[in-house]
C-alpha atoms as an extended CHARMM CRD file, in Angstrom:
* protein
*
       190  EXT
         1         1  MET       CA            -31.2360000000       -8.4610000000      -18.5420000000  PROA      1               0.0000000000
         2         2  ALA       CA            -28.4750000000       -6.5600000000      -19.7790000000  PROA      2               0.0000000000
         3         3  ALA       CA            -26.4190000000       -5.4470000000      -17.1150000000  PROA      3               0.0000000000
         4         4  ALA       CA            -26.8070000000       -1.7490000000      -18.1650000000  PROA      4               0.0000000000
         5         5  ARG       CA            -30.3540000000       -1.8760000000      -17.1910000000  PROA      5               0.0000000000
         6         6  ARG       CA            -30.2220000000       -2.9440000000      -13.8610000000  PROA      6               0.0000000000
         7         7  SER       CA            -31.7370000000       -0.7680000000      -11.3500000000  PROA      7               0.0000000000
         8         8  ALA       CA            -30.9690000000       -0.4220000000       -7.2550000000  PROA      8               0.0000000000
         9         9  ALA       CA            -33.4900000000       -2.7270000000       -6.6860000000  PROA      9               0.0000000000
        10        10  ASP       CA            -31.8220000000       -5.1910000000       -8.4650000000  PROA      10              0.0000000000
        11        11  LEU       CA            -28.5530000000       -5.4750000000       -5.8360000000  PROA      11              0.0000000000
        12        12  PRO       CA            -25.4280000000       -6.3700000000       -5.2650000000  PROA      12              0.0000000000
        13        13  LEU       CA            -23.5630000000       -5.2190000000       -8.2580000000  PROA      13              0.0000000000
        14        14  THR       CA            -21.2420000000       -6.9140000000      -10.0880000000  PROA      14              0.0000000000
        15        15  SER       CA            -18.2210000000       -5.6330000000      -11.4190000000  PROA      15              0.0000000000
        16        16  ASP       CA            -19.4310000000       -6.1150000000      -14.8390000000  PROA      16              0.0000000000
        17        17  ASP       CA            -22.4580000000       -4.1080000000      -13.9930000000  PROA      17              0.0000000000
        18        18  LEU       CA            -19.8620000000       -1.2320000000      -12.8690000000  PROA      18              0.0000000000
        19        19  ASP       CA            -18.1840000000       -0.9330000000      -16.5580000000  PROA      19              0.0000000000
        20        20  ALA       CA            -21.4260000000       -1.2140000000      -18.1600000000  PROA      20              0.0000000000
        21        21  LEU       CA            -21.9960000000        2.1210000000      -16.3870000000  PROA      21              0.0000000000
        22        22  PRO       CA            -21.2270000000        5.4800000000      -17.9900000000  PROA      22              0.0000000000
        23        23  ASN       CA            -17.5330000000        6.9210000000      -17.4920000000  PROA      23              0.0000000000
        24        24  LEU       CA            -18.1990000000        8.5230000000      -13.9210000000  PROA      24              0.0000000000
        25        25  GLU       CA            -15.2840000000        9.9370000000      -12.3690000000  PROA      25              0.0000000000
        26        26  HSD       CA            -15.0620000000        8.1390000000       -8.9690000000  PROA      26              0.0000000000
        27        27  ARG       CA            -17.4110000000        5.3770000000       -8.5970000000  PROA      27              0.0000000000
        28        28  GLU       CA            -16.6460000000        2.0280000000       -6.3670000000  PROA      28              0.0000000000
        29        29  LEU       CA            -18.7300000000       -1.2000000000       -5.4650000000  PROA      29              0.0000000000
        30        30  ILE       CA            -18.5550000000       -2.2160000000       -1.6830000000  PROA      30              0.0000000000
        31        31  ASN       CA            -20.5010000000       -5.2600000000       -1.1980000000  PROA      31              0.0000000000
        32        32  GLY       CA            -22.1950000000       -4.8550000000       -4.2740000000  PROA      32              0.0000000000
        33        33  GLU       CA            -23.1330000000       -1.1460000000       -3.3720000000  PROA      33              0.0000000000
        34        34  LEU       CA            -22.7480000000        1.3440000000       -5.6970000000  PROA      34              0.0000000000
        35        35  LEU       CA            -20.6590000000        4.5430000000       -4.2930000000  PROA      35              0.0000000000
        36        36  VAL       CA            -20.0120000000        7.7280000000       -6.2720000000  PROA      36              0.0000000000
        37        37  ALA       CA            -18.0140000000       10.5040000000       -4.8730000000  PROA      37              0.0000000000
        38        38  PRO       CA            -17.7820000000       14.0910000000       -5.6490000000  PROA      38              0.0000000000
        39        39  SER       CA            -14.5170000000       15.6260000000       -6.8090000000  PROA      39              0.0000000000
        40        40  PRO       CA            -11.8520000000       15.9100000000       -4.6710000000  PROA      40              0.0000000000
        41        41  SER       CA            -10.8900000000       18.9650000000       -2.9800000000  PROA      41              0.0000000000
        42        42  VAL       CA             -8.0560000000       20.7560000000       -3.9220000000  PROA      42              0.0000000000
        43        43  ASP       CA             -6.3620000000       20.0110000000       -0.4820000000  PROA      43              0.0000000000
        44        44  HSD       CA             -7.0550000000       16.6720000000       -1.0210000000  PROA      44              0.0000000000
        45        45  GLN       CA             -5.2730000000       16.5200000000       -4.3130000000  PROA      45              0.0000000000
        46        46  ASP       CA             -2.1320000000       18.5270000000       -2.7280000000  PROA      46              0.0000000000
        47        47  ILE       CA             -2.0200000000       15.6360000000        0.0170000000  PROA      47              0.0000000000
        48        48  ILE       CA             -2.4980000000       12.6100000000       -2.5620000000  PROA      48              0.0000000000
        49        49  GLY       CA              0.1780000000       14.2460000000       -4.6220000000  PROA      49              0.0000000000
        50        50  ARG       CA              2.7440000000       14.9890000000       -1.3410000000  PROA      50              0.0000000000
        51        51  LEU       CA              2.3900000000       11.2990000000       -0.5710000000  PROA      51              0.0000000000
        52        52  TYR       CA              2.9230000000       10.1080000000       -4.2880000000  PROA      52              0.0000000000
        53        53  ASP       CA              6.0850000000       12.3900000000       -4.0720000000  PROA      53              0.0000000000
        54        54  LEU       CA              7.1620000000       10.4650000000       -1.0660000000  PROA      54              0.0000000000
        55        55  PHE       CA              6.7720000000        7.0580000000       -2.4130000000  PROA      55              0.0000000000
        56        56  GLY       CA              8.7560000000        8.2730000000       -5.6480000000  PROA      56              0.0000000000
        57        57  GLY       CA             11.4350000000       10.0170000000       -3.5840000000  PROA      57              0.0000000000
        58        58  TRP       CA             11.9500000000        7.1860000000       -1.4410000000  PROA      58              0.0000000000
        59        59  ARG       CA             15.2730000000        5.3870000000       -2.7650000000  PROA      59              0.0000000000
        60        60  GLY       CA             14.0530000000        1.9320000000       -1.7680000000  PROA      60              0.0000000000
        61        61  LEU       CA             11.2610000000        2.1640000000       -3.7030000000  PROA      61              0.0000000000
        62        62  SER       CA             13.4170000000        1.3970000000       -6.9070000000  PROA      62              0.0000000000
        63        63  GLY       CA             12.5220000000       -2.4870000000       -7.5990000000  PROA      63              0.0000000000
        64        64  ALA       CA             10.0840000000       -2.9960000000       -4.5100000000  PROA      64              0.0000000000
        65        65  GLY       CA              7.5380000000       -2.3170000000       -6.9710000000  PROA      65              0.0000000000
        66        66  LYS       CA              5.2470000000        1.0190000000       -7.6610000000  PROA      66              0.0000000000
        67        67  ALA       CA              2.5850000000        3.5980000000       -6.5160000000  PROA      67              0.0000000000
        68        68  PHE       CA             -0.5660000000        4.5310000000       -8.4120000000  PROA      68              0.0000000000
        69        69  LEU       CA             -3.2290000000        7.4430000000       -8.3010000000  PROA      69              0.0000000000
        70        70  SER       CA             -6.9860000000        7.3660000000       -8.2680000000  PROA      70              0.0000000000
        71        71  PRO       CA             -8.8940000000        6.9540000000      -10.5960000000  PROA      71              0.0000000000
        72        72  LEU       CA             -7.5840000000        3.1790000000      -11.1200000000  PROA      72              0.0000000000
        73        73  ASP       CA             -9.7440000000        0.1230000000      -10.1540000000  PROA      73              0.0000000000
        74        74  VAL       CA             -8.7480000000       -1.9790000000       -7.8230000000  PROA      74              0.0000000000
        75        75  ARG       CA            -11.1150000000       -5.1030000000       -7.9460000000  PROA      75              0.0000000000
        76        76  LEU       CA            -11.1840000000       -7.0580000000       -4.7760000000  PROA      76              0.0000000000
        77        77  SER       CA            -13.7520000000       -9.2770000000       -5.4250000000  PROA      77              0.0000000000
        78        78  ARG       CA            -16.7540000000       -9.4140000000       -7.8860000000  PROA      78              0.0000000000
        79        79  ARG       CA            -18.8900000000       -7.2190000000       -5.7060000000  PROA      79              0.0000000000
        80        80  ASP       CA            -16.0740000000       -5.0610000000       -4.2540000000  PROA      80              0.0000000000
        81        81  THR       CA            -14.2300000000       -2.6270000000       -6.8450000000  PROA      81              0.0000000000
        82        82  VAL       CA            -12.3680000000        0.5570000000       -5.2860000000  PROA      82              0.0000000000
        83        83  GLN       CA            -10.3430000000        3.1130000000       -6.8320000000  PROA      83              0.0000000000
        84        84  PRO       CA             -7.8720000000        4.0060000000       -3.8420000000  PROA      84              0.0000000000
        85        85  ASP       CA             -6.4990000000        7.4050000000       -3.5740000000  PROA      85              0.0000000000
        86        86  LEU       CA             -3.2470000000        6.1150000000       -3.7630000000  PROA      86              0.0000000000
        87        87  PHE       CA             -2.0760000000        2.3420000000       -3.5870000000  PROA      87              0.0000000000
        88        88  PHE       CA              1.3660000000        0.4980000000       -4.0080000000  PROA      88              0.0000000000
        89        89  ILE       CA              1.6550000000       -2.8550000000       -5.6050000000  PROA      89              0.0000000000
        90        90  THR       CA              5.0140000000       -4.8800000000       -5.2870000000  PROA      90              0.0000000000
        91        91  ILE       CA              6.9750000000       -5.5420000000       -7.9300000000  PROA      91              0.0000000000
        92        92  ASP       CA              6.2630000000       -8.9590000000       -7.9980000000  PROA      92              0.0000000000
        93        93  ARG       CA              2.5910000000       -8.4940000000       -8.3210000000  PROA      93              0.0000000000
        94        94  LEU       CA              2.7660000000       -5.9180000000      -11.2590000000  PROA      94              0.0000000000
        95        95  ASP       CA              1.4070000000       -8.7780000000      -13.9660000000  PROA      95              0.0000000000
        96        96  ARG       CA             -1.9640000000       -8.6430000000      -12.0190000000  PROA      96              0.0000000000
        97        97  PHE       CA             -3.3800000000       -5.5300000000      -13.9800000000  PROA      97              0.0000000000
        98        98  ILE       CA             -5.8540000000       -6.8700000000      -16.6180000000  PROA      98              0.0000000000
        99        99  GLU       CA             -5.8800000000       -5.3840000000      -19.6770000000  PROA      99              0.0000000000
       100       100  GLY       CA             -4.2400000000       -2.0770000000      -18.5820000000  PROA      100             0.0000000000
       101       101  ARG       CA             -7.7060000000       -1.0980000000      -17.0230000000  PROA      101             0.0000000000
       102       102  TYR       CA             -7.7300000000       -2.7260000000      -13.4000000000  PROA      102             0.0000000000
       103       103  PHE       CA             -5.5120000000       -4.1680000000      -10.8670000000  PROA      103             0.0000000000
       104       104  ASP       CA             -6.9660000000       -7.7000000000       -9.6270000000  PROA      104             0.0000000000
       105       105  GLY       CA             -6.4380000000       -8.3110000000       -5.9550000000  PROA      105             0.0000000000
       106       106  PRO       CA             -5.3590000000       -6.4440000000       -2.9490000000  PROA      106             0.0000000000
       107       107  PRO       CA             -2.4830000000       -4.1000000000       -3.2640000000  PROA      107             0.0000000000
       108       108  ALA       CA              0.5510000000       -4.1790000000       -0.5400000000  PROA      108             0.0000000000
       109       109  ILE       CA             -0.6350000000       -0.3830000000        0.5440000000  PROA      109             0.0000000000
       110       110  VAL       CA             -3.6770000000        1.5010000000        0.0570000000  PROA      110             0.0000000000
       111       111  VAL       CA             -3.9970000000        5.3170000000        1.2690000000  PROA      111             0.0000000000
       112       112  GLU       CA             -7.4040000000        6.9090000000        1.7870000000  PROA      112             0.0000000000
       113       113  VAL       CA             -7.1400000000       10.6580000000        2.2300000000  PROA      113             0.0000000000
       114       114  VAL       CA            -10.5160000000       11.0530000000        4.4590000000  PROA      114             0.0000000000
       115       115  SER       CA            -12.7100000000       13.9910000000        3.9260000000  PROA      115             0.0000000000
       116       116  PRO       CA            -16.2680000000       14.8190000000        5.3080000000  PROA      116             0.0000000000
       117       117  THR       CA            -18.2810000000       13.2930000000        2.3560000000  PROA      117             0.0000000000
       118       118  SER       CA            -15.8900000000       10.4230000000        2.5950000000  PROA      118             0.0000000000
       119       119  ARG       CA            -15.0740000000        9.5750000000        6.4610000000  PROA      119             0.0000000000
       120       120  ALA       CA            -17.7310000000        6.6960000000        6.8760000000  PROA      120             0.0000000000
       121       121  ALA       CA            -17.0410000000        5.0220000000        3.5240000000  PROA      121             0.0000000000
       122       122  ASP       CA            -13.0650000000        5.1700000000        4.6790000000  PROA      122             0.0000000000
       123       123  MET       CA            -12.8490000000        4.6270000000        8.2430000000  PROA      123             0.0000000000
       124       124  VAL       CA            -15.9220000000        2.2050000000        8.5670000000  PROA      124             0.0000000000
       125       125  ARG       CA            -16.4180000000        0.3260000000        5.2610000000  PROA      125             0.0000000000
       126       126  LYS       CA            -13.1370000000        0.5580000000        3.2890000000  PROA      126             0.0000000000
       127       127  PHE       CA            -11.2390000000       -0.4000000000        6.4750000000  PROA      127             0.0000000000
       128       128  ALA       CA            -13.3160000000       -3.6990000000        6.7650000000  PROA      128             0.0000000000
       129       129  LEU       CA            -13.2630000000       -4.2320000000        3.4260000000  PROA      129             0.0000000000
       130       130  TYR       CA             -9.7250000000       -3.8450000000        3.4760000000  PROA      130             0.0000000000
       131       131  GLU       CA             -8.8120000000       -6.0230000000        6.2600000000  PROA      131             0.0000000000
       132       132  ARG       CA            -10.9780000000       -8.6010000000        4.8550000000  PROA      132             0.0000000000
       133       133  SER       CA             -9.2380000000       -8.5210000000        1.4910000000  PROA      133             0.0000000000
       134       134  ALA       CA             -6.2060000000       -8.7720000000        3.3210000000  PROA      134             0.0000000000
       135       135  VAL       CA             -4.5620000000       -5.6440000000        2.4090000000  PROA      135             0.0000000000
       136       136  PRO       CA             -1.2100000000       -5.4010000000        4.1120000000  PROA      136             0.0000000000
       137       137  GLU       CA             -1.2200000000       -1.9800000000        5.1330000000  PROA      137             0.0000000000
       138       138  TYR       CA             -3.9430000000        0.4930000000        4.8100000000  PROA      138             0.0000000000
       139       139  TRP       CA             -3.1730000000        4.4720000000        5.3930000000  PROA      139             0.0000000000
       140       140  LEU       CA             -6.1230000000        7.0550000000        6.0650000000  PROA      140             0.0000000000
       141       141  VAL       CA             -4.6450000000       10.4340000000        6.1340000000  PROA      141             0.0000000000
       142       142  ASP       CA             -7.4620000000       12.3990000000        8.1500000000  PROA      142             0.0000000000
       143       143  LEU       CA             -7.1320000000       16.1260000000        6.4660000000  PROA      143             0.0000000000
       144       144  ALA       CA             -9.8130000000       17.4160000000        9.3450000000  PROA      144             0.0000000000
       145       145  ASN       CA             -7.8520000000       16.1110000000       12.3230000000  PROA      145             0.0000000000
       146       146  ARG       CA             -4.2650000000       16.7170000000       10.3190000000  PROA      146             0.0000000000
       147       147  ALA       CA             -3.1450000000       12.7960000000       11.1360000000  PROA      147             0.0000000000
       148       148  VAL       CA             -1.8350000000        9.6260000000        9.3000000000  PROA      148             0.0000000000
       149       149  HSD       CA             -3.0940000000        6.3310000000       10.8100000000  PROA      149             0.0000000000
       150       150  ILE       CA             -1.5460000000        3.4750000000        9.0210000000  PROA      150             0.0000000000
       151       151  HSD       CA             -2.6620000000        0.0710000000        9.8770000000  PROA      151             0.0000000000
       152       152  SER       CA             -0.4790000000       -3.2960000000        9.3610000000  PROA      152             0.0000000000
       153       153  LEU       CA             -2.3620000000       -6.3880000000        9.0630000000  PROA      153             0.0000000000
       154       154  ARG       CA             -1.6980000000       -9.0500000000       11.4490000000  PROA      154             0.0000000000
       155       155  GLY       CA             -3.1770000000      -12.2490000000       12.2580000000  PROA      155             0.0000000000
       156       156  GLY       CA             -5.9550000000      -11.2120000000        9.5770000000  PROA      156             0.0000000000
       157       157  GLN       CA             -6.9220000000       -7.8920000000       11.6790000000  PROA      157             0.0000000000
       158       158  TYR       CA             -5.3920000000       -4.4710000000       11.2930000000  PROA      158             0.0000000000
       159       159  GLN       CA             -3.0290000000       -3.0100000000       14.2750000000  PROA      159             0.0000000000
       160       160  PRO       CA             -2.1930000000        0.7700000000       14.4320000000  PROA      160             0.0000000000
       161       161  MET       CA              1.3530000000        1.6050000000       13.4570000000  PROA      161             0.0000000000
       162       162  HSD       CA              1.9390000000        4.2160000000       16.5750000000  PROA      162             0.0000000000
       163       163  PRO       CA              4.1530000000        7.3820000000       15.7520000000  PROA      163             0.0000000000
       164       164  ASP       CA              7.7560000000        7.7880000000       16.9960000000  PROA      164             0.0000000000
       165       165  GLY       CA              8.2430000000       10.4810000000       19.6610000000  PROA      165             0.0000000000
       166       166  ALA       CA              8.3590000000       13.4680000000       17.1020000000  PROA      166             0.0000000000
       167       167  GLY       CA              4.6780000000       12.2600000000       15.9250000000  PROA      167             0.0000000000
       168       168  ALA       CA              6.1820000000       10.6900000000       12.4260000000  PROA      168             0.0000000000
       169       169  VAL       CA              4.4870000000        7.2140000000       11.5950000000  PROA      169             0.0000000000
       170       170  ARG       CA              6.6050000000        4.8460000000        9.3800000000  PROA      170             0.0000000000
       171       171  SER       CA              5.5870000000        1.9240000000        6.9730000000  PROA      171             0.0000000000
       172       172  ALA       CA              6.0870000000       -1.5310000000        8.2410000000  PROA      172             0.0000000000
       173       173  LEU       CA              5.9030000000       -2.9240000000        4.9830000000  PROA      173             0.0000000000
       174       174  LEU       CA              8.5550000000       -0.3130000000        3.4730000000  PROA      174             0.0000000000
       175       175  PRO       CA             10.0210000000        0.7920000000        6.3050000000  PROA      175             0.0000000000
       176       176  GLY       CA             12.1070000000        3.7660000000        4.8510000000  PROA      176             0.0000000000
       177       177  ILE       CA              8.8380000000        5.4310000000        4.0900000000  PROA      177             0.0000000000
       178       178  VAL       CA              8.5480000000        7.9750000000        6.9440000000  PROA      178             0.0000000000
       179       179  ILE       CA              5.5080000000       10.5420000000        7.3110000000  PROA      179             0.0000000000
       180       180  ASP       CA              6.1540000000       13.2620000000        9.1040000000  PROA      180             0.0000000000
       181       181  PRO       CA              2.2140000000       14.6670000000        9.9880000000  PROA      181             0.0000000000
       182       182  ALA       CA              3.2600000000       18.2160000000       10.4200000000  PROA      182             0.0000000000
       183       183  SER       CA              5.3670000000       18.5160000000        7.3140000000  PROA      183             0.0000000000
       184       184  LEU       CA              2.8540000000       16.6020000000        5.2420000000  PROA      184             0.0000000000
       185       185  PHE       CA              0.0050000000       18.9240000000        6.1510000000  PROA      185             0.0000000000
       186       186  ALA       CA              2.2870000000       22.4180000000        6.0190000000  PROA      186             0.0000000000
       187       187  LYS       CA              1.1800000000       25.2210000000        4.0970000000  PROA      187             0.0000000000
       188       188  LEU       CA             -1.6540000000       23.0970000000        2.2670000000  PROA      188             0.0000000000
       189       189  PRO       CA             -3.2380000000       25.4490000000       -0.5660000000  PROA      189             0.0000000000
       190       190  ILE       CA             -6.6920000000       26.2660000000        1.0450000000  PROA      190             0.0000000000
């Protein structure tokens, strides 16, 4: 049976099946199940832009690696292909891009902006996926609660990074990157 003619009854899907689909804006596979998300909100995009600027503005990033924005596929396994809102690849793993189309393996940092339509996927399904895929750091940026939660992988499980006295959170992997939620969420356009 050709990949393009598979149906939902043929679950689980593979990355080859995903490639055979029409070019959908935001499509992912988790455990072989296809997830399609609506276009993000203006606030979502604004926050991702601010975080991308934060990576780009950090002086220590030069030579450490590179940040990338969605939509860009990250293949964690044959049945797990995601498009994180933002992800960071260390310099020694930049050669893991296949045909300039997708990154093969776990990024060093994955950032997901939690919206009402993505809450369950980001906070439960992707949390478990990134943890079992050994993504060293997972950031959840919660628009509704104006909060940033950074989870660092230790002993195969995510541990929360606690905010400092001023409420800012710091990356364990890139300690020069500090996120102040009050500044991050200030003056959102909508």
